[in-house]
N, C-alpha and C positions, 0 to 999 in steps of 0.2 A: 733405713734409706742411706745406703752406701752404694757407691759405684765400685764395679767389681775392679776396675782398674788403678782404684787408688788404696793407698795403705795408711793414709793420715789418720787424725783422730777420727775414730770408728764412730763418732756419735755428732760431729759437726754437720753432717748433711741432714740429720734429722732435726737437729736443734734450729737451724737456720730455717729449714722448710716450715716447722711449726711456727716460728717467729713471723714467717712470712705468709702463712695462711695457704700452704700448698702440700702436696705429697707428690713424690716423685721416684722414677728410677733413672738409672744411669746411662752411661756412656755417650760421650761427644761425638758429633757427626763432624766430617770434614767441610761441611757447608750447612747453614741453616735451611731445614726443609721448608717448602711451602704449604705442605698437607702432610697427613698422616700416612697417605699412601707413598709418598715420596720418602717420608722417613723410614717407613718399612722396608722400602727397596734399598735406601742408603744403608740401613741397619744390617739388613742380610749381607751387603757388599763387604761392608767395613768390620763387622762384629759376628757374622755368622748367624744361621738359621735360628738357633737357641734364642739369641737375643732378640730376634726380630718376633718370634713367638711370644716372648715375653712383653715386649713392647705393645703387642696387639691385644694380648690378654689384659694389660694395664689400661689401654686406651679405650676398650670395650666395657671395662666395668661400669655397672649403671651407677648414676647419682645415688647418693643416700647410702652407699655401701660403708659400713664401719670399718676402719683400718688402725692397727697400732704400730706404733713405731717406739723404738729404744732410744733414749735421750741420754743415758748414763748407765753405768755398770749396774744399777738397781734401780733405775727410773725409766718409766714407760709413758706414753701419752696415746690417747685414743681420740681419734678424729673421725670425719664423715667426709667422703668425696662430695663435692659441690660443683661440678663443672667440668666441661670438656678439656681434653688432652690438648698440649701446645708444647712447642720446643722452645726451650728457654736458653738463652745465650747469655745472660745477665753475669754480673761478676761473682754472684752466689753460686750459679751453675758451673761456672768455671773453676772455681775454688773447690767445690764438692765433687764435681764430675757427674752431677745429678742434672741432665738437661731434659728429660722428658718429664712434664709435671701436670698436675691438675690441681685447680682451687680446692682447698678443705677447710672445714671448720674443726678446730680442735678444742676439746674441754679445756677450761681455765687452769687446771692443775694436773700435776703428774700423779701416777701411781707406782708405789714401791712394790718390791717382790711379793709381799703379803696380799696386796690388794689387787694385783694382776692375776687374771685367770692363770692357773697352773700351766696349761697347756700352750698358752700365748709364751709364757717365758721359755718353756721347751722349745718352741720353734725357733726363739731367737737364740737359745744356747747351743741349738745344731750347727750354727754358723752360716746359715745362708744370708744373703745380703740384700736381696730384693724380692718382694712380693711372693709371699708364701700363703697359701689357703690353711686355715686351721680348721680341720674337718673334726670337729668335736662340738657334740651338741650342748654340752655342759659350758664349754667356754663361749659359744655363741650366745647362749642365754644370759651368761654372766654379763658379757659384754654390752648386750643389748639394755640389761639393768642398769649397769653403770652409766651408759650413755643416757638414759632416762633419767638419772638421779642427778646430774651435774649440768650447769649451764655451759655452753660452748662460747668461744671467743670468736668474734666476728672475723669473717675472711679479709685478708689484708687486700687492699687495692692498689 
């Protein structure tokens, strides 16, 4: 979880989102939108079609989709989307540049390079910053197994 416009600590957005029980993608808007439709329109105007498509895809993911984030050089966290999209203008969002968020439940611990599915690590090493689909059945099966084997932390309120 890194905003494309920020070059600060590359893991701060992920760390704060996990701490606060959410998952998100970036780019601030000039004014807080009242709806997803308005957010999509403003995103297109301010950041381009590609950013708007990414936002639409993120907002339309069903609840209970499993997601990975990287919180350190060799540290990954596994979570589950657990609620609808909203625009966030909090101090955390301003600091990290991640303004489009959804509630998420995160497993209580992190995974190192050896315990994280290889294709997940590969996806993060490619350098993308936001919302990449990992099309690998072995990684998906391992992700499901890991989720089933560990307790999750409650969603922050």
